[in-house]
N, C-alpha and C positions, 0 to 999 in steps of 0.2 A: 337454548338457554341451559348453563349448566349450574348444578348446585354448588354453592360457595362452601358451605359447611353442612354436616349432618351427624347427628347422634341417634343411635339405635340403643334401646335400653330393652333387655328381655328380663322379665320378672321371674326369680325362682324361687318360690316358697319353699323355706326350709322346715323341718320338722320341730316339734316343740323345745328339743334341745339344741336346735340350729345347727345340726351335723349332716342330715341327709345329702347324699351326693359328695360328701368329702371324707367321710368314714364308713367302715363297714357296719351294717345295720342288721341284726338279727330278723329274720321273718320280713325284711323291707327290700329284698333283692330288686324286685321291679320298680319301686318306688325310688329308691337310692341310686339305681343304675340310670333311670331315665333323667334325674336331676344331674347326675355326673355328666351324662351325655350333652345335655344343654349347656352346662358350664364349660366343657371342652369345645363343644361347637362353636361357642361365642369367642373363646380364645383363639381358635384357628381361624375363624372367618376375620378376626381383627389382625392377624398376622398376614394372611394373604392380602388384605386391603393395604398394609403398610409396603409389603413387598411390590404390589402393583403401583405404587407412589401416591395412593390416595390417603395423604396425611391428614385431611381435614374430615375425614368419616371415622366416627368413634363408635365401637360397639361395646356394650357393656352387660353383664349379668348381675342383675340388683337382687341382693338377698336381704330382704325386708325384716328378717327375724323369725321367730316362732310363731307357728299357728297351730291352736289347739284344734285337733280334730278326732275322729273316732279311730284314726289309724292307731294312735298311741294306745288306746284302750284295748283294741283287738290284739295287738302285739303283746300287751302285757298279759291278757288272758291266756294267749299261746303259750307264754313263758311259764306262767304258773299251774297250768294243767299238764 
């Protein structure tokens, strides 16, 4: 039995300003690069599926918007000191 349709969604939380993984973020190298890697991996996987003829399988990176966390406070503290 083969799957007729498939959708895979990868949730990628963004920073409070909604830009982690898409712009340069001071003191956020690990965080931003991890987000960027997931975004690019999802795009590459979709391209590979398309090239293999899997037109009914769709892969998305979902960016739900800003999430307030302690990361912003820590970065601001480092910038001000």
